[in-house]
N, C-alpha and C positions, 0 to 999 in steps of 0.2 A: 753277568747274566742275572736278570731278576728272578730269584729263586723263591717260590712262594712256600712259606711254612704252613699255609693253610691246608696242605695236603696231609697233615697229621704228623704225629711224632715218629711214625715209622719211617718217614722220608723215603718211601719207595720200597721198604722192606716187605717181604711176604708177610701179610698180616696174620698168618696162621700160627705164629708163635716163634719161639727161639729157633733160629736156623740150625743150632747145634742139636736140636731134638730130633732123633732118628724118625720119630713118628711124623714130624713135620716134613722131613725130607721125602718120606715115602708116600705122602698124601697124594691122591690123584690130582692131576693138574686141573681138572674141571671144577674142583672145589675151591681153588684159589680165587681171591676177590677179582683179580684182573681177568683171568680166562673165563671163569664161570659167568661173571656178569656180562662180559663181552658176548658170549654165546647166547645168553638170554636176550640181550638187546638186539642182536642180529636176528634171532628167531622171531621176535615180535615186531621186527622191521621198525624199531625205534631209531636206529642209526644204520648207516651203510657200512659196507666192508672197508671202503676208503677212509671213512671217518674213524673207524676202529683202528685201522693201521696208523693213521696220523696220531691218534691218541697214544698208541703203544710206543711210537717213535719218540713222542714228547716225554713219556715216562722213562724211556731208556736214557734220554739226555739229562733230564732234571729230577728224576725220581717222582714219587707221588702215587696216588691211587687212580684207578681207571675212571670211576664215577666222577670224582672231583676234577680230573683232567678234562673229561668230556664237557663238564659244566664250564670250565675255564676257557675251553675252545669255542664255546657258544653253541654246541650241538644239542644241549638240553639244559634246562635249569635245575638247580638243586631240588626244588619242589617237585618237578617232574620225576626226578630220579627217586626221591623218597616215596612218591606215590607208586611208582613202578615196582620198587623193591617190596613195599608193603603188600601189593597185590600178588606178586610172584611167590613170595615166601610165606604169605598168610600170617603176617605179624602186624600189629597195630602201628600206625604212624603217630608221632608225637612232636609237638613244638616245645623245645626246652625252655623257650622264653616264657612259657605259661606255667612252668613247673618250678616249685620251690622245694629243693631237696633238703631234707633234715640233715643236720650235721652228723648224727649217729649213723645214718645210712652211708654218707660219704666215707666215714672212718672204717666201714666194713671192707672197702677195697683200697689197698695202699696206693699212694700216688704213682709209684713206679709201675705198678700193674696197670692202672688206668691209662697212663701215658703210653705204655708199651702196646696195649691192644687198642687204644683209641676208643674207650668206652666210658660211660658215666652211670653209676648206680643211682636210681632215682626213687625207689620205693621198696619197702619191705612189707609183704603181705603174708602173714602166717609163717609157713616154712619156705616161702618163695621170695627171691630177690629179683626185682624188676630192673633190667639193665638196658640203657639206651645205647644203640650201636648205629654205625653208618654202613656196616657190612654184615648183613645177616648170615652170610656164608662162613663167617669166621667161627667155626664150631670149636676150635681149639681155645679161643678166648673164653667161651662159655665153660669148657671143661676146667680151665685154670681157676676160674672164679668159683665154680662149684666146689672144687677141691680145697680152695683157700678158705671159703666161708662156711662150708657145710650146708649151704642152702641150695634148694632147687633154683635154677636160673631161668627166668623168662625174658625174652627179648622184645623190645619195641625199636622201631627204626626211626632215625632222624637224620638231618643233614650233617655232612662232615664239618662245615663251618660252625654249626651249633655245638658239636662235640668239642671242637677246639676252644671256643669261647667259654664253655662250661668248665673245661679243664683249667683254664686260667682263673675263672671265678671261684671255683670250689677248692682247688689245690693250690694254695697260695704260698707254699714254702718258698722262701727267698733263695736259699742256698741249694746248690746241686748236691743232693744226697749221695753219699758214697755208694749206696746200694744201687742207685740209678746208673751211675757210671759203671759199676761192676756188671750190672745187667747188660748194658750195651756192649761192654768188652767181652762178655761171655760168648757172644756170637762170632768172635774173631778167632781165627786159627793161625798159627805161625806160618803155615803154608800159604795162606791167603796173601801175605805181604812179604814173602821171603826176598823178593827182588829189591824191596825197599831198603834192605840192610846194606846194599852195595852203594857206595858213594860215586863210583865211576861206572860208566857204561850202562846206565839204567835203561831198561826197555820202556820207552815212552807209552806205547800202547798198553802195556801191562800196568804201568803207573796210573794211567787214566782210568783203567778198569778198576784198579784197587781203590782209587779215590772215590769211585761211585758205589763202592761196596755199601750195602745198606747200613751196616753198623758204623762205618766211618761217617756216612751222611748224617745218621742220627746223633753221633757224638758232636759233630760240628754244629748241627742245629741246636743241640742242647746248650752248647757253650754260648751261642749267639743269643738265644732266648733268655738264658740265665743272666747274661750281662745286662740285657735290657731291663729285666725285672729288678735287678739290684740297683739300677740307676747309674751304671758305670758309664764313663765317658770314653774309655779306650780299652781295647783288648790286646794284650801282648802275648804272642805265641813264640816261644823261645827255645831253640835247640842248643844243647851243650854237649860236651864230650860224653858224659855218663848219665845225663838226665834230660828230660823234655818237660817244660813247665808252661802253664798258662796263668797269667796274672791279669787282674782287672784294676783299672784306675778308678777308684770311687772317692768322690769329694776331693780330688786332687792328689790322692795317695795310692800307691800301688799295693795290692794284696794278692798273694798267691792263692789260687782257688783249686788247682788241679795239676796232677802230674801224670799224663797219659803215658803208656809204654813207649819207650824210646823208638821201638821199631815202627811206630805209626807216624813218625814226624813227617815223612815225605808224603804219605797218603793224605794226612790232614791238610798240609800246606797245598797240595795239588787240588784238593777239593775246594779250598778257598779261592785258589787261582782260577779254577773253572767257573765258580760262581761270579767272580769279578771279571770274567772274560779276558784273562791274561794268558800268556804263553807258558804252558807247563813244561815245555821242552827247554825254555831259557832259564838256566839256574845260575848264570854267572853275573847277570846285570840286575840292577834294581828295577822294579816295575811298580806302577801305580794303577789302581782301578777303583771301581765302585760297585757295591752290591746294594740292591734295593729289595727289601723284604716286606711282605704283607702278612701281618699276624691278625687272626680273628677276622672280623668283618670289615673294619675300616683302618686299623692302626697301620701306618706305614713308617718304616725305619730305614734310613740309608746308612751304609757303612762305607767310609773312605778307606781304601785298602792300600797299604804300602808294604812291598816285599823287598827285603834287603839280604843279599848273600852274606853270610858270616862264616867263620872258620869251620863250624860244625853243621852247616846247613842254612836254610833260608829262614830268617826271622820275619814274622808277619805282625804288623800293627794295624788294627782296625779302629778308626775313630767313629764313634757312634753318633749319628745325627738324628736324634729322636725329636720330631716336630712337636709331639705332645708334651715334651718336657721343656720346650723353649718358652722362657718367661719374658714376654715383651711388654709387660706393664711396668712403666718406669717407677711407679710408686712402690713396687715390690722388690726392686733391685738392691736397695741398700743406701740410697741417698738420704742424707739428713734433710729435714724440711727446707732449710735455707739453701742447702746445696742444690736441691731439685729445682727450686725457684730460679736460681742463677743459671743452671744448665738449660732449663726450658727457655729462659730469656735469650740465651746465646743462640740456640738452634732456631729460634723464631725470627732472627734477624734476616733481612732480605739478601745480605751478602756477607762475605767474610769466611773465616776458617775456624772450625772446631776440631781440635785434635784430642784423641783418646790414646793414652800411653800406658805401657805396662809390659811385663814379660809374657812369653807364650803361655796360654792357658789361664790368663788373668781375667777373662770375660770381656775383652774389648769388643769383640764382634757382637756379642749380645747387647752391649750398651749402644752400639751404633745401630743395630737393627731396631732396638726400642725407639731410638730417636727417629729413624726413618718411618716407623709405624705411626709415630706422633705427627709426622709431617705429611704422610701419605694421603693426599686429597686429590680429587679429580682436577683441581685447578693447577696442580703442580706437575711438572715433568721431572721425574726423578730417574737418574741413571747411576748404576754402580758398576765398578770393575773390581773383581775379587779373584783371589787365588788361594783356594778354590771357592766357588759359590757353595756355601754350606747349607742354606735353606732358601727355598723358592718363596718369593714374596709377591703376591698378586698386586698388580698395579704399578710395579717397579721394574724398570728395564735393567736386567742384570747381565753382565758380560763376564764370561770365564776367560781369565788370562791364559794365553798359550804361547809361551816363549819360543817354542820350536818353529812357529810360523811368523814370528816377529810381533805378535800381539802382546806387548808388555803394558805396564801401567801408563807409561808416557804416551804410547801410541793410542791406547784407549781414551785417555784424557783428551788428546787432540781431536779425536773423532767426536767425543761428547760435545765439545765446544761448537761443532757444526750441526748439532742436533737440537738446537734451541732449548738448552736445559735450564731448569730453575735450581735444582739441587743435585749435587754430584757427590758420590761416595767413592773414595779411593781406598782399596783394601789396605794398602800400606805404602808409605813414602819411604823408598829405599835408596834413592839416589838424587843427585842434583837436578837432573832433567825432569823427573817427576815432581820434585819439590817446586821447581821454577814454574812449571805449567800450572800446578795447583794454586800457587800464590797468585799468579796472574789471573787465573779464573776467579779467585776470591775477590780480587780488586776490580773486576769488570762486571760485577753485578750478579755473581752466583754464590750460593751457599755451598761450601765444600766441607765434607766430613772425612776424616782420615785417621790413621793410627801410625804410631812410631814405637820403636822399642827403646824406651828410656826408663830410668828408675823412678823418676818423680816428675811433677809438672814443670818446675823451673828449668830442669836440665833439658827439657824438650826444646826450649827456645835456643839454647846453646847448640843443640844438635842441628837445628836448621841453619844456624849461622856457620857451623863447621862444614856443612854440606856446600856452602858457597852462596847462600841466599843473603842478600844485602840487609843490614839491620833495619833500614827504613821500610823495606818491603815487609819484613816480619812484623814490625810494630804496627804497620798499617793494615795488614791482612788478618792477623790472628785475633779472633774474638775471645776464645777461651781454650784452656788446656785442662784436661781431666786425667789424672793418674789413678790407677786402680789396682787392687789385689782381691783375691777371693779367699775368704776365711771360712773354715768349716764351722757350722752351727752346732751347738750342743744339742744332742738328741732330745726332742721334746717329750719322748715317752719315758726317759729314764734320768733326765737331768734333775739335780737337786743342789741345794745350797752347799757350798764348800768353803772352808776357811783358807784364805791366802794371807800369808804374813804381810803386815802393813809395809815393811821395807820393800818387799817384792813389788807391791803395787806402785810405790813411790818411784822405784827404779824403772818401772815400765813407762812412767811419764805422767801418772795421775797427780793431781794436786792433793794436798792433805784433806781438803774438804771433799773431793771426789772419792778418795780412798775410804774416808770415814762413812760415807753414805752408800758405797757400792755393796751390793749383795752378789758375790760371784757365784756362778753356777757351773756345774760340770756334769757330764753324763757318766753314769757308772757302768754302762754297757748293757745292752739287751738285744733281743732278736731283731728288733726294728733296725738298729744301727750296726748289726753284725758284731756286737760287743766291742765297738770302737769308742763309743761315747759320743760320736758325731754323726749327724745325718743332715745332708743338704749343705749349701754354702750361701754366704751373703757377701756382697761386694763392699769393700772399704774404698772410699773415694777421697781424692785430694783435688778440689776444684779451684782453679786459678783463672778468674776472669782477667782480661787484659785492661785493667784500669789505666787511666792516663799516666799515673805515677810509674806504673810498670813499663809502659811504652817508653817513657823518658829514660828509665834505667837501661832498657835495651839499646837505645840510641847512644847512651853514654858508655856502653861496653861492659856492663856489670857481669860478674861471674855468676854461675848457677847458685852458689851459696848466698851471694849478696841478693840475688833475685828472690831466693826463698825467704830470707829474713824480711825483705820489704813486703812480700806477699803476705807473710804471717802478720806483719804489723797492720796490714790492711784488712785482716780478718780471715785469712785462709786457714782452713782446718787441714792439718797434715794427715797422711795415711795412718800414722800411729795414733793421733788424736781421734780419728774416725774409728779406729779399732777400740780405743778406750771407751768411746760412747757405746759401742756394741757390747762391751763387757759389762758396763753399768746397766744396760738394758737386759742382761741375762741371756743374750743371744749366742755368745761365744765365750771362750776361756782366755785367760791371760797367756797361757802357753801357746795357743793358736795365733793370737795377735802378734806375739813375739816372733813366732816362726815366719809369718808372712810379711812382717814389716822390719825384719832384721836389717840393719844398715840404714834405715830411714830416720 
């Protein structure tokens, strides 16, 4: 289920404050944002009772606030809501896009308080602090801020989406502060999730209710947003016998970021399963789903969700597919100048096969997508079959593989050949049938792009031969093979020259001349890189065009090692040599290149 975070950090929580606060519990219902606003809108005949009921049903299912939900359903715009609230509560309306908030004003209200109440301090006037809110009925937020700052608090009203964007813009802490997590967990009571401690005979209705508890919703939202802000590629949510932990994969390496209470494991997993439209009652079999989130005004992020039953509960892994972080400029991926020229020449051929190889997570899909964007013209008919489709690309016909109904790579390829294609992309060549059809397509006037899982470029040829493809077909169809790895880049904010012993550089594969000239860099650790010394990644490429000499070697049955020696004689730069060039340029470190090219 597409669950919109634009509803605010409360995620459906009563915005009057901490639920554990007795004052909040005893507050009259009419003062809550949901009920009070609904009554006002009904009284002024802005919405109908049926529309209000529909919005409340939506809130019960997915969380959120009434005003934002009505806007999402199309019953009123955010601007109409702001004008209505301004008139009803007698407070000025403001457009936060036109306001530049001084840093000293932002610092007056801690991040966790602003996130909890969904407010932004915007100006200090004498003994008064002006605060922008989307819910003027939230008097408890004003009391909290007055107590916290010692200033009189005056409200102005603005839209919920403006508040959310401002929270992102002004509160830029990358890490999840422990106080923020503690604040969320403060609203939880043992009794709220007591049933979740039972591994057998769990009441599914109670589990679903607990998973929608406002504090659980907020905690899950916090984890998802924090992962996006850190630039993580995956989220691992893992239950063990005596602990429950959350790890993020950043720049290819897993880091532990949080240990929620063990009693919350089923509630958190169930919340994610509800968001991904999975069956929360099924806890014995693996399940796969997808979550689509919208943050701020336009930013869309997809999460590919995999749930796996383990010994102590269900483990959830979410792959983050952030379109805004997708780098499709081929000049920025990591190709050396000569490598890029050779690669572009290969993909510009009217027919033949270009193969990209490497282990899982080495950036093969990004390289192929970059090639497709380079080739994407109105004059070309491009079709892809992928498992799964990671990013939607306008102008390209993308097919999602579905083995359960017989739609595998081979079946999709056969259909493509009846669709008058110019360019075909096959997500992965896994078997002889797919390889055979791909080769025949490449030989009959089509450009075929695909991937294989091999360690380097020369061994890709042998993999095709081992699948059963005839040597003369391989030598005739393959234009180029590219192997790649992703190496972490030294953090640009804290990297500095470092002394690496000359023997270590020579052992890495540098020549004496390269080692003498190289100025090695390493990050010392800072806030930008979470004290790892690395931020971002760059691709290392091994580009092997199929020159006539190499085709002859294939026909003569050369081994992968013999092919590699011949390719290097013809000028191929290996993965290790590509890494050495990145070290010399100060982009990465010897330790990182050694880590990702070990065995090459």
